N, C-alpha and C positions, 0 to 999 in steps of 0.2 A: 344289671344296670351299672353304668359307669359312675364312679364317685366324682362328685363335684368338689373342687377345692375351695375352701372358704378363705377369705382374706382375714378372717378372724383367728385362724389357726396360727401357730408359731411361725411357720414358713411364710404365710400370707402377710403377717405384720412385718417380717424382716424384708420381704420383697417390696412392700409399700414404703418402708423406711429407706431402703436402698434407692428406689426410684425418686423419692423426695430429695435425697442427697445429690443424685445425679442431676436432677432439675435445678437444684440450687447452684451446683457447680457450673452448669451450662449458663444459667442466668448471670452468674458472676463473670464468667468468661465473656459473655455477650456484652455486659456492662463495660468491662475493661477494653474490649475491642471498640465499642462505640466511643469510649472516652479517648482512646488513641486516635480514632478517625476524626473526632471533633478537634482534638489538638492539632492534628495534621492540617485540617481545613483552616483553623485559626492562623497557623503559621503561614500557610500559602496566601491567605487573604492579607495578612500583615505585610508580607513580602511584596505582593502586588500593589497594595496601598502605598507603600514606600516608593515603589517604582513610579506610580502615577503622580505622587506628590513631587518627585524629582523632575519628572517631565513637565508638569504644569508650572512649577516654579521657574523652570528654564524658559518656558514660553512667556510667562508673565514678567520676565525680567527685562522685557524690551524697554520699560520705563527707565530703568537704570542705564541701559545702553544708550537711550535717547539723551539722557542727561550728560553722559560722557561725550557723545558725538552728535550734538544737535544739528550741525550743518549737514553732515553726511545723511542723517535720517531725513531731514527736511528736503534735501535735494532728491533723495530716493523717492519720497512720497510725491514730490512735484513731478518727477520723471514718470512715475507710474500713472499719475493722474493725467498728464499730458498724453501719454501713449494711449490710455483708455479713451480719452476724449477724442483724440485724432482718429482712432480706429472707428469709433462710433460715427463721427462726422463723415469720414470717408465712405463708410457703408451707406449712410444716409444719402450722401451726394450721388453715389453711383446708382442708386435705385430710384431717383426722382423721376416722376413721370410714368413709372411702371405701377403695376398693381401692388397692393399692400403685401409685401413679402414678409416671411417670418422674421427675417433679419431686421427689417424696419420696425416691426411690432415689438421685437425684443429690445431694440435700441430705444424706442419711444418709452416703453414701460420702465426700462432701466434708468433712463434720464429722469422720468417722473419720480421714481422711487428715491433716487439719489437726491433729487431736489427736495423732496419731502424730508428726508433724513437730514440734509444739510440745513434746511430752514428750521427744523425742530431742535437739532442737537448741536451741530457744528457752529452755525452762525451765532447763537447766543454766547457760546464760550469764546469764539473768536472775537466777537464784538467787545466782550468784557476785557479780554487781554489787550486788544488794540487801544481801548479807552484808557486802560491802566498804563500802557507803555507810551502812547503818543498823544492822548488827551482828546480824541475825537470819536464820535459814534460812527462806526463802520456801516451800520445798517442805514443810517441817515444818508451817508454818502451814496450808497447803492440806490436808495430811493430817489435821490436827486439825479443820479445818472440815468435812471429809468425815465424820469420826467423830461429830461433834456435830450433824450435820444432823438436824433433827427430821423424823420421819415424820408425814405428815398424820394427825391424830387423828380418830377417828370420833366423832361426837357421839352420845352415848347419851341416849335418852329416859329421864328419871328422873322418878319421881313427886315432885311438889312437896309438901313438908310445909306444912300450913297454918300460918300464923304464929300466935303466941300470942293476938294480938288477935282474929283470925278464930275461933280455937278457943273463946275466952271468949264471943264473941257467939253462936256456935251453941249453947253450953252454956246461956246465959241464955234462949234461945228455947225450950228444951225444958222 
């Protein structure tokens, strides 16, 4: 029969102690490797975070730029709004009388959404600023303009009365 080696013997205890030391070394190396990896990840995240902060601060810096050049920014916004409105109006005009095209549906929904946003957010701020600068309520002015808006009048065909001169001439001929 073959002899079985016991871990209780002097060689078995040494082997067990050796394997514990190896495991402890491997665990220590793994911890160090994980620590290095975590530090690398932290550095990468910090670097990316700084890059994002720099980008966002550049984008949000438009307020400062607007304060430096309000006329240029206002004209740019006015031009962009005019171009967008003209384009939507032109698309709407060219498709009148035809079926509801996707362009018309898009233009209608866009106008409705912009109107909602304008009435909810832009108009109150604009109204407050105009009242502060010029002393009148802009929303009241818009309401008055809506009420006094003339409806297109229908031209009626009316009989022309002959002028007195024409009436006299025709009376002389008789």
